[in-house]
PyMOL Python script that loads the backbone (N, CA, C, O; Angstrom):
from pymol import cmd

cmd.read_pdbstr("""\
ATOM      1  N   UNK A   1       0.861  -1.192   0.000  1.00  0.00           N
ATOM      2  CA  UNK A   1       0.000   0.000   0.000  1.00  0.00           C
ATOM      3  C   UNK A   1       0.897   1.243   0.000  1.00  0.00           C
ATOM      4  O   UNK A   1       1.692   1.427   0.922  1.00  0.00           O
ATOM      5  N   UNK A   2       0.783   2.071  -0.993  1.00  0.00           N
ATOM      6  CA  UNK A   2       1.638   3.249  -1.012  1.00  0.00           C
ATOM      7  C   UNK A   2       1.075   4.338  -0.102  1.00  0.00           C
ATOM      8  O   UNK A   2      -0.011   4.192   0.459  1.00  0.00           O
ATOM      9  N   UNK A   3       1.828   5.433   0.036  1.00  0.00           N
ATOM     10  CA  UNK A   3       1.488   6.470   1.011  1.00  0.00           C
ATOM     11  C   UNK A   3       0.135   7.117   0.789  1.00  0.00           C
ATOM     12  O   UNK A   3      -0.606   7.342   1.746  1.00  0.00           O
ATOM     13  N   UNK A   4      -0.199   7.419  -0.462  1.00  0.00           N
ATOM     14  CA  UNK A   4      -1.445   8.146  -0.725  1.00  0.00           C
ATOM     15  C   UNK A   4      -2.663   7.291  -0.377  1.00  0.00           C
ATOM     16  O   UNK A   4      -3.642   7.785   0.183  1.00  0.00           O
ATOM     17  N   UNK A   5      -2.590   5.996  -0.720  1.00  0.00           N
ATOM     18  CA  UNK A   5      -3.710   5.108  -0.389  1.00  0.00           C
ATOM     19  C   UNK A   5      -3.853   4.961   1.121  1.00  0.00           C
ATOM     20  O   UNK A   5      -4.964   4.907   1.648  1.00  0.00           O
ATOM     21  N   UNK A   6      -2.703   4.896   1.816  1.00  0.00           N
ATOM     22  CA  UNK A   6      -2.754   4.751   3.270  1.00  0.00           C
ATOM     23  C   UNK A   6      -3.371   6.001   3.903  1.00  0.00           C
ATOM     24  O   UNK A   6      -4.233   5.895   4.775  1.00  0.00           O
ATOM     25  N   UNK A   7      -2.931   7.186   3.465  1.00  0.00           N
ATOM     26  CA  UNK A   7      -3.498   8.431   3.996  1.00  0.00           C
ATOM     27  C   UNK A   7      -5.001   8.476   3.734  1.00  0.00           C
ATOM     28  O   UNK A   7      -5.784   8.897   4.586  1.00  0.00           O
ATOM     29  N   UNK A   8      -5.385   8.033   2.542  1.00  0.00           N
ATOM     30  CA  UNK A   8      -6.787   8.038   2.160  1.00  0.00           C
ATOM     31  C   UNK A   8      -7.605   7.143   3.084  1.00  0.00           C
ATOM     32  O   UNK A   8      -8.689   7.527   3.525  1.00  0.00           O
ATOM     33  N   UNK A   9      -7.086   5.942   3.379  1.00  0.00           N
ATOM     34  CA  UNK A   9      -7.835   5.015   4.235  1.00  0.00           C
ATOM     35  C   UNK A   9      -7.907   5.534   5.663  1.00  0.00           C
ATOM     36  O   UNK A   9      -8.916   5.341   6.342  1.00  0.00           O
ATOM     37  N   UNK A  10      -6.827   6.203   6.133  1.00  0.00           N
ATOM     38  CA  UNK A  10      -6.864   6.794   7.480  1.00  0.00           C
ATOM     39  C   UNK A  10      -7.914   7.893   7.533  1.00  0.00           C
ATOM     40  O   UNK A  10      -8.657   8.006   8.508  1.00  0.00           O
ATOM     41  N   UNK A  11      -7.971   8.711   6.470  1.00  0.00           N
ATOM     42  CA  UNK A  11      -8.970   9.780   6.423  1.00  0.00           C
ATOM     43  C   UNK A  11     -10.381   9.187   6.418  1.00  0.00           C
ATOM     44  O   UNK A  11     -11.274   9.695   7.096  1.00  0.00           O
ATOM     45  N   UNK A  12     -10.577   8.113   5.652  1.00  0.00           N
ATOM     46  CA  UNK A  12     -11.873   7.448   5.610  1.00  0.00           C
ATOM     47  C   UNK A  12     -12.283   6.953   6.979  1.00  0.00           C
ATOM     48  O   UNK A  12     -13.412   7.177   7.416  1.00  0.00           O
ATOM     49  N   UNK A  13     -11.354   6.270   7.668  1.00  0.00           N
ATOM     50  CA  UNK A  13     -11.716   5.684   8.961  1.00  0.00           C
ATOM     51  C   UNK A  13     -11.956   6.782   9.994  1.00  0.00           C
ATOM     52  O   UNK A  13     -12.836   6.645  10.844  1.00  0.00           O
ATOM     53  N   UNK A  14     -11.175   7.884   9.934  1.00  0.00           N
ATOM     54  CA  UNK A  14     -11.392   8.943  10.925  1.00  0.00           C
ATOM     55  C   UNK A  14     -12.737   9.620  10.682  1.00  0.00           C
ATOM     56  O   UNK A  14     -13.410  10.023  11.630  1.00  0.00           O
ATOM     57  N   UNK A  15     -13.134   9.746   9.411  1.00  0.00           N
ATOM     58  CA  UNK A  15     -14.458  10.289   9.115  1.00  0.00           C
ATOM     59  C   UNK A  15     -15.552   9.372   9.652  1.00  0.00           C
ATOM     60  O   UNK A  15     -16.531   9.816  10.251  1.00  0.00           O
ATOM     61  N   UNK A  16     -15.351   8.092   9.418  1.00  0.00           N
ATOM     62  CA  UNK A  16     -16.396   7.135   9.742  1.00  0.00           C
ATOM     63  C   UNK A  16     -16.583   7.002  11.237  1.00  0.00           C
ATOM     64  O   UNK A  16     -17.706   6.837  11.714  1.00  0.00           O
ATOM     65  N   UNK A  17     -15.459   7.073  12.000  1.00  0.00           N
ATOM     66  CA  UNK A  17     -15.546   6.846  13.435  1.00  0.00           C
ATOM     67  C   UNK A  17     -15.557   8.127  14.241  1.00  0.00           C
ATOM     68  O   UNK A  17     -15.443   8.078  15.466  1.00  0.00           O
ATOM     69  N   UNK A  18     -15.694   9.294  13.581  1.00  0.00           N
ATOM     70  CA  UNK A  18     -15.707  10.544  14.329  1.00  0.00           C
ATOM     71  C   UNK A  18     -16.912  10.572  15.259  1.00  0.00           C
ATOM     72  O   UNK A  18     -18.030  10.282  14.835  1.00  0.00           O
ATOM     73  N   UNK A  19     -16.691  10.921  16.534  1.00  0.00           N
ATOM     74  CA  UNK A  19     -17.809  10.932  17.477  1.00  0.00           C
ATOM     75  C   UNK A  19     -18.722  12.125  17.238  1.00  0.00           C
ATOM     76  O   UNK A  19     -18.274  13.142  16.709  1.00  0.00           O
ATOM     77  N   UNK A  20     -19.992  12.023  17.616  1.00  0.00           N
ATOM     78  CA  UNK A  20     -20.888  13.179  17.522  1.00  0.00           C
ATOM     79  C   UNK A  20     -20.435  14.304  18.460  1.00  0.00           C
ATOM     80  O   UNK A  20     -19.664  14.064  19.389  1.00  0.00           O
ATOM     81  N   UNK A  21     -20.913  15.531  18.218  1.00  0.00           N
ATOM     82  CA  UNK A  21     -20.423  16.718  18.925  1.00  0.00           C
ATOM     83  C   UNK A  21     -20.454  16.598  20.432  1.00  0.00           C
ATOM     84  O   UNK A  21     -19.480  16.944  21.099  1.00  0.00           O
ATOM     85  N   UNK A  22     -21.562  16.111  20.982  1.00  0.00           N
ATOM     86  CA  UNK A  22     -21.719  16.145  22.432  1.00  0.00           C
ATOM     87  C   UNK A  22     -20.619  15.370  23.146  1.00  0.00           C
ATOM     88  O   UNK A  22     -20.186  15.760  24.230  1.00  0.00           O
ATOM     89  N   UNK A  23     -20.176  14.293  22.554  1.00  0.00           N
ATOM     90  CA  UNK A  23     -19.130  13.482  23.178  1.00  0.00           C
ATOM     91  C   UNK A  23     -17.839  14.268  23.267  1.00  0.00           C
ATOM     92  O   UNK A  23     -17.160  14.243  24.294  1.00  0.00           O
ATOM     93  N   UNK A  24     -17.493  14.973  22.184  1.00  0.00           N
ATOM     94  CA  UNK A  24     -16.224  15.690  22.165  1.00  0.00           C
ATOM     95  C   UNK A  24     -16.277  16.922  23.057  1.00  0.00           C
ATOM     96  O   UNK A  24     -15.237  17.394  23.515  1.00  0.00           O
ATOM     97  N   UNK A  25     -17.487  17.458  23.314  1.00  0.00           N
ATOM     98  CA  UNK A  25     -17.578  18.654  24.156  1.00  0.00           C
ATOM     99  C   UNK A  25     -17.527  18.323  25.637  1.00  0.00           C
ATOM    100  O   UNK A  25     -17.165  19.179  26.445  1.00  0.00           O
ATOM    101  N   UNK A  26     -17.888  17.076  26.018  1.00  0.00           N
ATOM    102  CA  UNK A  26     -17.884  16.711  27.431  1.00  0.00           C
ATOM    103  C   UNK A  26     -16.458  16.789  27.955  1.00  0.00           C
ATOM    104  O   UNK A  26     -15.534  16.253  27.343  1.00  0.00           O
ATOM    105  N   UNK A  27     -16.278  17.475  29.117  1.00  0.00           N
ATOM    106  CA  UNK A  27     -14.919  17.668  29.625  1.00  0.00           C
ATOM    107  C   UNK A  27     -14.329  16.337  30.069  1.00  0.00           C
ATOM    108  O   UNK A  27     -14.971  15.580  30.797  1.00  0.00           O
ATOM    109  N   UNK A  28     -13.109  16.055  29.632  1.00  0.00           N
ATOM    110  CA  UNK A  28     -12.409  14.872  30.082  1.00  0.00           C
ATOM    111  C   UNK A  28     -13.086  13.568  29.723  1.00  0.00           C
ATOM    112  O   UNK A  28     -12.812  12.539  30.341  1.00  0.00           O
ATOM    113  N   UNK A  29     -13.948  13.592  28.754  1.00  0.00           N
ATOM    114  CA  UNK A  29     -14.613  12.350  28.346  1.00  0.00           C
ATOM    115  C   UNK A  29     -13.546  11.322  27.987  1.00  0.00           C
ATOM    116  O   UNK A  29     -12.578  11.718  27.338  1.00  0.00           O
ATOM    117  N   UNK A  30     -13.625  10.065  28.340  1.00  0.00           N
ATOM    118  CA  UNK A  30     -14.741   9.403  29.029  1.00  0.00           C
ATOM    119  C   UNK A  30     -14.534   9.251  30.536  1.00  0.00           C
ATOM    120  O   UNK A  30     -15.166   8.394  31.154  1.00  0.00           O
ATOM    121  N   UNK A  31     -13.652  10.075  31.148  1.00  0.00           N
ATOM    122  CA  UNK A  31     -13.295   9.831  32.543  1.00  0.00           C
ATOM    123  C   UNK A  31     -14.203  10.540  33.536  1.00  0.00           C
ATOM    124  O   UNK A  31     -14.407  10.043  34.644  1.00  0.00           O
ATOM    125  N   UNK A  32     -14.758  11.703  33.157  1.00  0.00           N
ATOM    126  CA  UNK A  32     -15.535  12.464  34.124  1.00  0.00           C
ATOM    127  C   UNK A  32     -17.031  12.320  33.887  1.00  0.00           C
ATOM    128  O   UNK A  32     -17.739  13.321  33.770  1.00  0.00           O
ATOM    129  N   UNK A  33     -17.515  11.094  33.815  1.00  0.00           N
ATOM    130  CA  UNK A  33     -18.951  10.912  33.654  1.00  0.00           C
ATOM    131  C   UNK A  33     -19.615  11.138  34.994  1.00  0.00           C
ATOM    132  O   UNK A  33     -19.050  10.785  36.030  1.00  0.00           O
ATOM    133  N   UNK A  34     -20.802  11.718  34.997  1.00  0.00           N
ATOM    134  CA  UNK A  34     -21.459  12.002  36.271  1.00  0.00           C
ATOM    135  C   UNK A  34     -21.815  10.693  36.975  1.00  0.00           C
ATOM    136  O   UNK A  34     -22.042   9.668  36.333  1.00  0.00           O
ATOM    137  N   UNK A  35     -21.858  10.749  38.312  1.00  0.00           N
ATOM    138  CA  UNK A  35     -22.067   9.515  39.075  1.00  0.00           C
ATOM    139  C   UNK A  35     -23.503   9.033  38.962  1.00  0.00           C
ATOM    140  O   UNK A  35     -23.755   7.837  38.813  1.00  0.00           O
ATOM    141  N   UNK A  36     -24.457   9.982  39.033  1.00  0.00           N
ATOM    142  CA  UNK A  36     -25.854   9.527  39.003  1.00  0.00           C
ATOM    143  C   UNK A  36     -26.237   9.217  37.557  1.00  0.00           C
ATOM    144  O   UNK A  36     -25.876   9.968  36.651  1.00  0.00           O
ATOM    145  N   UNK A  37     -26.952   8.136  37.333  1.00  0.00           N
ATOM    146  CA  UNK A  37     -27.337   7.797  35.955  1.00  0.00           C
ATOM    147  C   UNK A  37     -28.317   8.830  35.412  1.00  0.00           C
ATOM    148  O   UNK A  37     -29.278   9.196  36.089  1.00  0.00           O
ATOM    149  N   UNK A  38     -28.079   9.289  34.220  1.00  0.00           N
ATOM    150  CA  UNK A  38     -28.980  10.278  33.610  1.00  0.00           C
ATOM    151  C   UNK A  38     -29.911   9.581  32.640  1.00  0.00           C
ATOM    152  O   UNK A  38     -29.608   8.514  32.106  1.00  0.00           O
ATOM    153  N   UNK A  39     -31.056  10.216  32.427  1.00  0.00           N
ATOM    154  CA  UNK A  39     -31.949   9.689  31.379  1.00  0.00           C
ATOM    155  C   UNK A  39     -31.284   9.908  30.035  1.00  0.00           C
ATOM    156  O   UNK A  39     -30.554  10.879  29.831  1.00  0.00           O
ATOM    157  N   UNK A  40     -31.548   8.998  29.133  1.00  0.00           N
ATOM    158  CA  UNK A  40     -30.983   9.154  27.786  1.00  0.00           C
ATOM    159  C   UNK A  40     -31.577  10.393  27.123  1.00  0.00           C
ATOM    160  O   UNK A  40     -32.793  10.582  27.093  1.00  0.00           O
ATOM    161  N   UNK A  41     -30.695  11.223  26.598  1.00  0.00           N
ATOM    162  CA  UNK A  41     -31.169  12.413  25.902  1.00  0.00           C
ATOM    163  C   UNK A  41     -31.784  11.979  24.572  1.00  0.00           C
ATOM    164  O   UNK A  41     -31.293  11.044  23.939  1.00  0.00           O
ATOM    165  N   UNK A  42     -32.850  12.648  24.147  1.00  0.00           N
ATOM    166  CA  UNK A  42     -33.416  12.324  22.833  1.00  0.00           C
ATOM    167  C   UNK A  42     -32.388  12.636  21.742  1.00  0.00           C
ATOM    168  O   UNK A  42     -31.536  13.507  21.916  1.00  0.00           O
ATOM    169  N   UNK A  43     -32.471  11.932  20.637  1.00  0.00           N
ATOM    170  CA  UNK A  43     -31.526  12.157  19.545  1.00  0.00           C
ATOM    171  C   UNK A  43     -31.764  13.548  18.971  1.00  0.00           C
ATOM    172  O   UNK A  43     -32.868  13.880  18.541  1.00  0.00           O
ATOM    173  N   UNK A  44     -30.713  14.346  18.974  1.00  0.00           N
ATOM    174  CA  UNK A  44     -30.854  15.724  18.506  1.00  0.00           C
ATOM    175  C   UNK A  44     -30.715  15.770  16.988  1.00  0.00           C
ATOM    176  O   UNK A  44     -30.012  14.963  16.380  1.00  0.00           O
ATOM    177  N   UNK A  45     -31.400  16.729  16.407  1.00  0.00           N
ATOM    178  CA  UNK A  45     -31.393  16.857  14.955  1.00  0.00           C
ATOM    179  C   UNK A  45     -29.981  17.110  14.430  1.00  0.00           C
ATOM    180  O   UNK A  45     -29.599  16.591  13.381  1.00  0.00           O
ATOM    181  N   UNK A  46     -29.204  17.918  15.172  1.00  0.00           N
ATOM    182  CA  UNK A  46     -27.842  18.233  14.741  1.00  0.00           C
ATOM    183  C   UNK A  46     -26.986  16.988  14.601  1.00  0.00           C
ATOM    184  O   UNK A  46     -26.258  16.828  13.621  1.00  0.00           O
ATOM    185  N   UNK A  47     -27.081  16.100  15.598  1.00  0.00           N
ATOM    186  CA  UNK A  47     -26.300  14.863  15.544  1.00  0.00           C
ATOM    187  C   UNK A  47     -26.753  13.996  14.373  1.00  0.00           C
ATOM    188  O   UNK A  47     -25.936  13.379  13.690  1.00  0.00           O
ATOM    189  N   UNK A  48     -28.062  13.959  14.153  1.00  0.00           N
ATOM    190  CA  UNK A  48     -28.589  13.154  13.053  1.00  0.00           C
ATOM    191  C   UNK A  48     -28.072  13.681  11.721  1.00  0.00           C
ATOM    192  O   UNK A  48     -27.655  12.914  10.854  1.00  0.00           O
ATOM    193  N   UNK A  49     -28.107  15.010  11.572  1.00  0.00           N
ATOM    194  CA  UNK A  49     -27.629  15.613  10.322  1.00  0.00           C
ATOM    195  C   UNK A  49     -26.138  15.342  10.153  1.00  0.00           C
ATOM    196  O   UNK A  49     -25.681  15.017   9.057  1.00  0.00           O
ATOM    197  N   UNK A  50     -25.371  15.479  11.254  1.00  0.00           N
ATOM    198  CA  UNK A  50     -23.935  15.242  11.156  1.00  0.00           C
ATOM    199  C   UNK A  50     -23.657  13.795  10.763  1.00  0.00           C
ATOM    200  O   UNK A  50     -22.792  13.526   9.930  1.00  0.00           O
ATOM    201  N   UNK A  51     -24.389  12.874  11.362  1.00  0.00           N
ATOM    202  CA  UNK A  51     -24.199  11.463  11.030  1.00  0.00           C
ATOM    203  C   UNK A  51     -24.539  11.194   9.571  1.00  0.00           C
ATOM    204  O   UNK A  51     -23.842  10.443   8.888  1.00  0.00           O
ATOM    205  N   UNK A  52     -25.621  11.815   9.098  1.00  0.00           N
ATOM    206  CA  UNK A  52     -25.995  11.568   7.709  1.00  0.00           C
ATOM    207  C   UNK A  52     -24.944  12.149   6.760  1.00  0.00           C
ATOM    208  O   UNK A  52     -24.665  11.568   5.712  1.00  0.00           O
ATOM    209  N   UNK A  53     -24.354  13.309   7.132  1.00  0.00           N
ATOM    210  CA  UNK A  53     -23.268  13.855   6.315  1.00  0.00           C
ATOM    211  C   UNK A  53     -22.056  12.935   6.320  1.00  0.00           C
ATOM    212  O   UNK A  53     -21.399  12.755   5.295  1.00  0.00           O
ATOM    213  N   UNK A  54     -21.761  12.348   7.489  1.00  0.00           N
ATOM    214  CA  UNK A  54     -20.621  11.430   7.579  1.00  0.00           C
ATOM    215  C   UNK A  54     -20.850  10.217   6.675  1.00  0.00           C
ATOM    216  O   UNK A  54     -19.957   9.796   5.939  1.00  0.00           O
ATOM    217  N   UNK A  55     -22.053   9.670   6.746  1.00  0.00           N
ATOM    218  CA  UNK A  55     -22.361   8.503   5.918  1.00  0.00           C
ATOM    219  C   UNK A  55     -22.253   8.866   4.439  1.00  0.00           C
ATOM    220  O   UNK A  55     -21.713   8.098   3.642  1.00  0.00           O
ATOM    221  N   UNK A  56     -22.768  10.040   4.080  1.00  0.00           N
ATOM    222  CA  UNK A  56     -22.692  10.497   2.691  1.00  0.00           C
ATOM    223  C   UNK A  56     -21.238  10.661   2.251  1.00  0.00           C
ATOM    224  O   UNK A  56     -20.849  10.222   1.169  1.00  0.00           O
ATOM    225  N   UNK A  57     -20.435  11.305   3.118  1.00  0.00           N
ATOM    226  CA  UNK A  57     -19.025  11.529   2.772  1.00  0.00           C
ATOM    227  C   UNK A  57     -18.292  10.208   2.593  1.00  0.00           C
ATOM    228  O   UNK A  57     -17.512  10.044   1.654  1.00  0.00           O
ATOM    229  N   UNK A  58     -18.544   9.269   3.493  1.00  0.00           N
ATOM    230  CA  UNK A  58     -17.878   7.970   3.398  1.00  0.00           C
ATOM    231  C   UNK A  58     -18.288   7.251   2.118  1.00  0.00           C
ATOM    232  O   UNK A  58     -17.461   6.622   1.458  1.00  0.00           O
ATOM    233  N   UNK A  59     -19.577   7.351   1.771  1.00  0.00           N
ATOM    234  CA  UNK A  59     -20.053   6.698   0.551  1.00  0.00           C
ATOM    235  C   UNK A  59     -19.378   7.285  -0.684  1.00  0.00           C
ATOM    236  O   UNK A  59     -18.936   6.552  -1.568  1.00  0.00           O
ATOM    237  N   UNK A  60     -19.303   8.617  -0.736  1.00  0.00           N
ATOM    238  CA  UNK A  60     -18.674   9.273  -1.887  1.00  0.00           C
ATOM    239  C   UNK A  60     -17.193   8.924  -1.952  1.00  0.00           C
ATOM    240  O   UNK A  60     -16.672   8.601  -3.020  1.00  0.00           O
ATOM    241  N   UNK A  61     -16.503   8.991  -0.785  1.00  0.00           N
ATOM    242  CA  UNK A  61     -15.078   8.686  -0.770  1.00  0.00           C
ATOM    243  C   UNK A  61     -14.820   7.234  -1.148  1.00  0.00           C
ATOM    244  O   UNK A  61     -13.849   6.925  -1.840  1.00  0.00           O
ATOM    245  N   UNK A  62     -15.699   6.345  -0.687  1.00  0.00           N
ATOM    246  CA  UNK A  62     -15.532   4.930  -1.024  1.00  0.00           C
ATOM    247  C   UNK A  62     -15.669   4.739  -2.535  1.00  0.00           C
ATOM    248  O   UNK A  62     -14.935   3.963  -3.146  1.00  0.00           O
ATOM    249  N   UNK A  63     -16.626   5.464  -3.123  1.00  0.00           N
ATOM    250  CA  UNK A  63     -16.820   5.378  -4.571  1.00  0.00           C
ATOM    251  C   UNK A  63     -15.544   5.785  -5.305  1.00  0.00           C
ATOM    252  O   UNK A  63     -15.086   5.077  -6.202  1.00  0.00           O
ATOM    253  N   UNK A  64     -14.960   6.951  -4.915  1.00  0.00           N
ATOM    254  CA  UNK A  64     -13.735   7.412  -5.562  1.00  0.00           C
ATOM    255  C   UNK A  64     -12.581   6.461  -5.308  1.00  0.00           C
ATOM    256  O   UNK A  64     -11.761   6.214  -6.192  1.00  0.00           O
ATOM    257  N   UNK A  65     -12.523   5.926  -4.084  1.00  0.00           N
ATOM    258  CA  UNK A  65     -11.450   5.001  -3.718  1.00  0.00           C
ATOM    259  C   UNK A  65     -11.469   3.778  -4.635  1.00  0.00           C
ATOM    260  O   UNK A  65     -10.438   3.381  -5.177  1.00  0.00           O
ATOM    261  N   UNK A  66     -12.650   3.188  -4.801  1.00  0.00           N
ATOM    262  CA  UNK A  66     -12.741   2.014  -5.663  1.00  0.00           C
ATOM    263  C   UNK A  66     -12.525   2.376  -7.126  1.00  0.00           C
ATOM    264  O   UNK A  66     -12.029   1.562  -7.906  1.00  0.00           O
ATOM    265  N   UNK A  67     -12.894   3.583  -7.494  1.00  0.00           N
ATOM    266  CA  UNK A  67     -12.643   4.014  -8.868  1.00  0.00           C
ATOM    267  C   UNK A  67     -11.133   4.095  -9.133  1.00  0.00           C
ATOM    268  O   UNK A  67     -10.649   3.686 -10.188  1.00  0.00           O
ATOM    269  N   UNK A  68     -10.402   4.637  -8.142  1.00  0.00           N
ATOM    270  CA  UNK A  68      -8.943   4.704  -8.261  1.00  0.00           C
ATOM    271  C   UNK A  68      -8.369   3.298  -8.386  1.00  0.00           C
ATOM    272  O   UNK A  68      -7.497   3.046  -9.217  1.00  0.00           O
ATOM    273  N   UNK A  69      -8.868   2.380  -7.547  1.00  0.00           N
ATOM    274  CA  UNK A  69      -8.373   0.999  -7.603  1.00  0.00           C
ATOM    275  C   UNK A  69      -8.666   0.365  -8.960  1.00  0.00           C
ATOM    276  O   UNK A  69      -7.826  -0.349  -9.510  1.00  0.00           O
ATOM    277  N   UNK A  70      -9.866   0.628  -9.502  1.00  0.00           N
ATOM    278  CA  UNK A  70     -10.213   0.057 -10.820  1.00  0.00           C
ATOM    279  C   UNK A  70      -9.286   0.610 -11.903  1.00  0.00           C
ATOM    280  O   UNK A  70      -8.837  -0.127 -12.781  1.00  0.00           O
ATOM    281  N   UNK A  71      -9.000   1.929 -11.831  1.00  0.00           N
ATOM    282  CA  UNK A  71      -8.110   2.525 -12.836  1.00  0.00           C
ATOM    283  C   UNK A  71      -6.718   1.917 -12.739  1.00  0.00           C
ATOM    284  O   UNK A  71      -6.092   1.633 -13.760  1.00  0.00           O
ATOM    285  N   UNK A  72      -6.230   1.716 -11.520  1.00  0.00           N
ATOM    286  CA  UNK A  72      -4.892   1.131 -11.352  1.00  0.00           C
ATOM    287  C   UNK A  72      -4.864  -0.303 -11.860  1.00  0.00           C
ATOM    288  O   UNK A  72      -3.881  -0.737 -12.461  1.00  0.00           O
ATOM    289  N   UNK A  73      -5.948  -1.040 -11.618  1.00  0.00           N
ATOM    290  CA  UNK A  73      -6.016  -2.422 -12.094  1.00  0.00           C
ATOM    291  C   UNK A  73      -6.041  -2.441 -13.627  1.00  0.00           C
ATOM    292  O   UNK A  73      -5.450  -3.320 -14.253  1.00  0.00           O
ATOM    293  N   UNK A  74      -6.734  -1.456 -14.227  1.00  0.00           N
ATOM    294  CA  UNK A  74      -6.804  -1.384 -15.688  1.00  0.00           C
ATOM    295  C   UNK A  74      -5.426  -1.036 -16.269  1.00  0.00           C
ATOM    296  O   UNK A  74      -5.058  -1.511 -17.344  1.00  0.00           O
ATOM    297  N   UNK A  75      -4.659  -0.188 -15.530  1.00  0.00           N
ATOM    298  CA  UNK A  75      -3.321   0.170 -16.008  1.00  0.00           C
ATOM    299  C   UNK A  75      -2.392  -1.040 -15.982  1.00  0.00           C
ATOM    300  O   UNK A  75      -1.529  -1.181 -16.849  1.00  0.00           O
ATOM    301  N   UNK A  76      -2.568  -1.913 -14.988  1.00  0.00           N
ATOM    302  CA  UNK A  76      -1.675  -3.069 -14.842  1.00  0.00           C
ATOM    303  C   UNK A  76      -1.878  -4.092 -15.957  1.00  0.00           C
ATOM    304  O   UNK A  76      -0.957  -4.830 -16.307  1.00  0.00           O
ATOM    305  N   UNK A  77      -3.081  -4.130 -16.508  1.00  0.00           N
ATOM    306  CA  UNK A  77      -3.355  -5.146 -17.559  1.00  0.00           C
ATOM    307  C   UNK A  77      -2.560  -4.903 -18.823  1.00  0.00           C
ATOM    308  O   UNK A  77      -2.681  -5.662 -19.784  1.00  0.00           O
TER     309      UNK A  77
END
""", "prot")
cmd.dss("prot")
cmd.show_as("cartoon", "prot")
cmd.util.cbc("prot")
cmd.orient("prot")
C-alpha cells in the first residue's frame, strides 16, 4: 500500500468513526462521567444531520477510492 492510499484510508476511517459533537464537548470524556445515571437524551437533529453527512461523505469517498483501484487495475493489464 503506497502512502497516498494509506493516507486516504486513514482519512476514511477517521471520518467514519468521528464521534458526535456532544461526546467531544464533554470535559475529560470518558473519565468524568457524572455519578448519578442520567436519562438518555433524545436524539438531537444536529447529531442526526452530522451522522448523515458522515455517511454520505464515506459513501462518496468509497466510490472514488474504488474508482482509483479500478483505474490502477486497468493500467496493470
